N, C-alpha and C positions, 0 to 999 in steps of 0.2 A: 352150457347155458350161460348167457350173459346176465350179469347182475345189474340191478337197477341202482341208479344214483339217488339216494334219499337225502332230503334236507328238511329241517324244521326252521321256519323263519317267521318274523312278524308279518302280520297282515298288511297288505298294501291296497290302495283304492283300485288299482288295476286288477286285483284278484276278484272283483265283484262277480263277473259272469262265470268264471271258473268255479268259484265257491257255490254259487247258485246252481249251476249245472250239476255239480257233484252232489249237492243235497237232493235235488229233484231226481237224480238217477238212483240215489239210495231209497227214496220214497217209492219209486217204480220197482226197485228190487225187492221191496217188502212183499210184493205179490207172490214171489217164489221162495222167499226166505224170511219167514216170520220171526226168526230168532236173530235178526240182524242187529238189534240193539239200538234202533233209532226211534225216538219218540216223535210222533207226527200228529197233526190235527186230524179230525175226522175226514175232511176232504183235502185233496192235494192242493196246495197253495198255487196261485197263479203267479206269473212273472211280475206284474206290478207290485203284488204283496211282497215278494221276495226282494225286489229292488229296494223297496222302502225298508224292509228288515235290514238289509245290508247297509244302507245309508245310515240308519239309526245306530247300528253296531259300530260302524266306522267313526261316526260322530262321538260316540261314547269313548272310543279308544283315544281320539284326539283330545277329549276333555279330561282324560285320566280316570274315567269311571269304568273302564273295561280294559282287559288285555285279550288279544286274539293272536293265535299262531296258526299257520297253515303247514301241512305236511305235503311235500312234493316228492314225486317219483319221476325221474328223468324230466324235470322241469315242468311237470303237470301237477296241478293241485289234486290231491287224492284224499284230503281230510282237513278238518279245521277244529280247533278247540277255542272256546271263548270262556272267559270268566268276567262277570260283571260285578261291580260294587253292590248293586241291588237291582232287582228286576222291577220294571214298571208294568209288566204284564203278569196275569195270573198263571198263564201257562208259558213254558219256555220250550218250544218244540225244536229248537236248533241245538240244544245242549247235548252233545254226544261226541265221543271220541271213538271213531271207528273209520275203517277204510274198507270199502267193498272190494271183493275179488275182482269185479268188473272194472272198477276204477284204477286198479293196479296195472292195467294195460294188457288185457286178454291173457291173464295168468289163470291157469286152472288151480284147483285146490291143492294139487301136489306141488305147485310152484313152477310148473313148466309153462312156457308160452304156447298158446294155441292160436290158430289162424281163423 
């Protein structure tokens, strides 16, 4: 079994669509795994909402009001963690530290790759 190359690094602007895609895939995964540990709004967010969320987060990072790190497996974003100085929203639906089995690259729960 080949091992994955993991890395934790600071968020970059170029991560926008990978982070959004990963989050939306976790939202989709909730339909089969309610114990995933991701807090979500009542309805699945749309792409424009997520792009604005990412732009706001990245702006907060640049202003020193947040830190954000992504986790990569074989150079693919599989998770993200953010900490903000203070939230401007009542709910914070993106605060989670988790990686889905699906996002780890077709690994099954025993850790073996499947096709």
